[in-house]
N, C-alpha and C positions, 0 to 999 in steps of 0.2 A: 512322438508328439510330430502328430504331420504336420509338417512344411505349410500346407495352406493356414493355420491355425492358432491366431496369435493368445498367444497365453497371458493378458493384462495385466495381472500380476506382479508379473515375473518385466513387461514393457515398461526400460527406465522413464519415460516420458507422463507415463499413466500414475508411476510409483512418484514421482515427484511431483506429478499434479496434487495425490492422494495428499502425500506429506503437507505439501506447500498448504493446502486449505483446511488438513487435521490444524497443525499449528495456528494461523486466521481464524478460523473458528474457537478457540480455546482465547486465543486474544480479543475477539471480540465480546466475551464476557467481560472481561476489565469493559470497557469504553459503554456498550450496551448498560451497563450494569450504574457507571458512573455518570453518564450523558448522555443516556435513550439514543445512541449514534449506531446505526446502518454501518456495514465494511466500508462503501462508498462515501460514507459523508466523515467515516473517519480517516479517508484513506484524502479525501478531500483538505481537512482540515490539518493533517502532518501533515500533506504540501506546504500547502501557503503557510504552515509551524516554520516550516524549513528553510524556504526555499522568499516570502515574502509574498512579491506580490507575482501575479501569475496570472494567462489569457488560459479558457477550459479548454482550448486543443494543448497548452503546456500540463494541464495538469491528467489528460488525458493520457497524455504520454508519457508522465511519470510514472504515473498506477497503474499501468497496461488496462483502464480502464474506458466502455465504449462511451461514445458523446452523452449517450441519453442519459446514462448514467451521474458521469460527470454533473449531465443539468438539472438529473432532479436533487443532485449533492447539496449542487448550490443554494440554489432554489428552496431547500432546508434552513443550507445555515445561515442564508438570508434571512429569512420566516422570523428564524431567531436571533438576530442582528450578530452571529457573529463575522458577518464577512460582510464585504462593501464589492459591488460593482461599479466601477470606474469606465465612460464612454472612450474608447483611445482617440485622440487628436486626428490621425490620417485615415483609419479605415472604421467606419461604424458601429459595423459588424463585430467589431471583436471588441472585449472589456476586460481590462483590466480587476484581475478578485486579489484582495486584500481582508486579511482577516481583521475585527476592530478590538476594540481595547479586551473588549466581553470573550472573544475565540480566542484571542491568545494567551488568557488568562487559563481558558478551560485546555486547550495545548499543552500551556508550560503544566498544568497538573498532574498531563500525561507522558508528559518526557520519563521521569524517571518509574512510573510504574511501569512504561512499555523497557526500561532496559533493565528492570526487575525482575519481568516476566522474561526477559531476552537473558539474565542469567542463570536464574531456575528450569528453565528451558537446557540448556548448554552444561550445567553444572550436573545431571542426568547421563552425562557421557565425560569420556575420561580426557585428559589433557589431551590425546596421541588422538581421539578420533576428533575432538575436536580442529584440531590443526587437519586432519586427513578431511572433513566436510569443507571445512574453508579453503582448504586447496584444488579440491572438487568442483566445486560451485564455479571458485574464478578461472581453473581450464577450463565450465563447463560455455561459462559465458566468454570467453578470449576467443573459443573455437565459435562462436556461434559468430560473436562480432567480425570475424575474420572472412567467416562465407559473407557476411552482405558485402 
Protein backbone atom coordinates (compact mmCIF):
# COMPACT_ATOMS: atom_id res chain seq x y z
CA UNK A 1 0.00 0.00 0.00
CA UNK A 2 1.23 3.49 -0.79
CA UNK A 3 2.37 5.53 2.26
CA UNK A 4 0.18 8.51 1.32
CA UNK A 5 -3.02 6.40 1.20
CA UNK A 6 -5.09 5.79 4.31
CA UNK A 7 -7.02 2.54 4.25
CA UNK A 8 -10.08 3.50 6.29
CA UNK A 9 -11.19 -0.09 6.82
CA UNK A 10 -8.09 -0.77 8.93
CA UNK A 11 -7.79 2.70 10.56
CA UNK A 12 -8.67 2.19 14.25
CA UNK A 13 -10.62 5.45 14.80
CA UNK A 14 -12.78 4.67 11.75
CA UNK A 15 -13.32 1.06 12.84
CA UNK A 16 -14.32 2.15 16.36
CA UNK A 17 -16.68 4.79 14.96
CA UNK A 18 -18.34 2.25 12.63
CA UNK A 19 -18.68 -0.29 15.43
CA UNK A 20 -20.15 2.23 17.87
CA UNK A 21 -22.54 3.50 15.22
CA UNK A 22 -23.67 -0.03 14.28
CA UNK A 23 -24.29 -0.95 17.93
CA UNK A 24 -26.09 2.35 18.54
CA UNK A 25 -28.31 1.84 15.49
CA UNK A 26 -29.15 -1.70 16.60
CA UNK A 27 -30.08 -0.55 20.11
CA UNK A 28 -32.04 2.41 18.72
CA UNK A 29 -34.53 -0.04 17.21
CA UNK A 30 -35.62 -0.92 20.76
CA UNK A 31 -36.32 2.59 22.06
CA UNK A 32 -37.68 3.76 18.72
CA UNK A 33 -40.16 0.87 18.64
CA UNK A 34 -41.03 1.24 22.33
CA UNK A 35 -41.32 5.03 22.59
CA UNK A 36 -40.64 6.55 19.17
CA UNK A 37 -37.44 8.16 20.44
CA UNK A 38 -34.55 9.40 18.32
CA UNK A 39 -30.95 8.76 19.42
CA UNK A 40 -30.54 12.28 20.87
CA UNK A 41 -33.85 11.94 22.73
CA UNK A 42 -32.77 8.59 24.16
CA UNK A 43 -29.39 9.99 25.22
CA UNK A 44 -31.12 12.93 26.89
CA UNK A 45 -33.64 10.68 28.64
CA UNK A 46 -30.95 8.27 29.82
CA UNK A 47 -28.61 11.05 30.97
CA UNK A 48 -31.32 12.63 33.08
CA UNK A 49 -32.49 9.22 34.29
CA UNK A 50 -28.98 8.41 35.47
CA UNK A 51 -27.96 11.77 36.91
CA UNK A 52 -31.23 13.45 37.91
CA UNK A 53 -31.02 17.15 37.21
CA UNK A 54 -28.61 18.44 34.56
CA UNK A 55 -28.13 21.51 32.39
CA UNK A 56 -28.19 21.27 28.59
CA UNK A 57 -24.44 21.92 28.57
CA UNK A 58 -23.84 19.04 30.98
CA UNK A 59 -26.05 16.77 28.86
CA UNK A 60 -24.08 17.68 25.75
CA UNK A 61 -20.77 16.92 27.46
CA UNK A 62 -22.00 13.65 28.95
CA UNK A 63 -23.54 12.38 25.72
CA UNK A 64 -21.06 13.94 23.25
CA UNK A 65 -23.93 15.65 21.42
CA UNK A 66 -23.84 19.05 19.75
CA UNK A 67 -25.88 21.70 21.54
CA UNK A 68 -28.44 21.90 18.72
CA UNK A 69 -29.17 18.18 19.03
CA UNK A 70 -29.52 18.53 22.79
CA UNK A 71 -31.82 21.51 22.33
CA UNK A 72 -34.10 19.65 19.90
CA UNK A 73 -34.19 16.55 22.11
CA UNK A 74 -35.02 18.64 25.19
CA UNK A 75 -37.79 20.45 23.29
CA UNK A 76 -39.32 17.15 22.14
CA UNK A 77 -39.17 15.53 25.58
CA UNK A 78 -40.68 18.67 27.08
CA UNK A 79 -43.45 18.57 24.45
CA UNK A 80 -44.19 14.99 25.55
CA UNK A 81 -44.17 16.19 29.16
CA UNK A 82 -41.26 13.88 29.95
CA UNK A 83 -39.02 16.63 31.30
CA UNK A 84 -39.23 20.02 32.94
CA UNK A 85 -36.99 23.08 32.74
CA UNK A 86 -36.28 25.19 35.81
CA UNK A 87 -34.40 28.48 35.36
CA UNK A 88 -31.23 28.85 37.41
CA UNK A 89 -31.67 31.35 40.26
CA UNK A 90 -28.30 33.00 39.63
CA UNK A 91 -28.01 32.79 35.83
CA UNK A 92 -31.19 33.11 33.79
CA UNK A 93 -29.40 31.75 30.70
CA UNK A 94 -29.09 28.36 32.39
CA UNK A 95 -31.93 25.90 32.86
CA UNK A 96 -31.93 22.81 35.05
CA UNK A 97 -33.55 19.86 33.31
CA UNK A 98 -35.23 16.98 35.12
CA UNK A 99 -37.50 14.10 34.15
CA UNK A 100 -41.16 14.18 35.09
CA UNK A 101 -42.83 11.09 36.58
CA UNK A 102 -43.82 10.04 33.05
CA UNK A 103 -40.29 10.52 31.74
CA UNK A 104 -38.82 8.65 34.68
CA UNK A 105 -41.27 5.78 34.13
CA UNK A 106 -40.18 5.54 30.47
CA UNK A 107 -36.53 5.58 31.53
CA UNK A 108 -37.09 2.87 34.15
CA UNK A 109 -38.88 0.73 31.57
CA UNK A 110 -35.89 1.05 29.24
CA UNK A 111 -33.15 0.24 31.78
CA UNK A 112 -33.71 -3.55 31.83
CA UNK A 113 -34.08 -3.55 28.03
CA UNK A 114 -30.76 -1.71 27.67
CA UNK A 115 -29.03 -4.09 30.06
CA UNK A 116 -30.48 -7.11 28.23
CA UNK A 117 -29.30 -5.67 24.90
CA UNK A 118 -25.77 -5.28 26.27
CA UNK A 119 -25.79 -8.80 27.77
CA UNK A 120 -26.99 -10.33 24.48
CA UNK A 121 -24.41 -8.39 22.49
CA UNK A 122 -21.56 -9.45 24.77
CA UNK A 123 -22.82 -13.05 24.87
CA UNK A 124 -21.76 -13.30 21.21
CA UNK A 125 -18.13 -13.17 22.40
CA UNK A 126 -16.09 -15.36 24.74
CA UNK A 127 -15.28 -14.36 28.30
CA UNK A 128 -11.66 -13.82 27.21
CA UNK A 129 -12.76 -11.53 24.36
CA UNK A 130 -15.07 -9.56 26.66
CA UNK A 131 -12.18 -8.99 29.07
CA UNK A 132 -9.88 -7.93 26.24
CA UNK A 133 -12.45 -5.45 24.91
CA UNK A 134 -13.05 -3.97 28.37
CA UNK A 135 -9.30 -3.62 29.02
CA UNK A 136 -8.63 -2.21 25.56
CA UNK A 137 -11.40 0.40 25.76
CA UNK A 138 -10.28 1.40 29.27
CA UNK A 139 -6.66 1.72 28.11
CA UNK A 140 -7.66 3.96 25.16
CA UNK A 141 -9.87 6.12 27.40
CA UNK A 142 -7.03 6.47 29.90
CA UNK A 143 -4.51 7.34 27.17
CA UNK A 144 -6.79 10.09 25.86
CA UNK A 145 -7.38 11.46 29.37
CA UNK A 146 -3.62 11.67 29.98
CA UNK A 147 -3.22 13.67 26.76
CA UNK A 148 -5.67 16.38 27.89
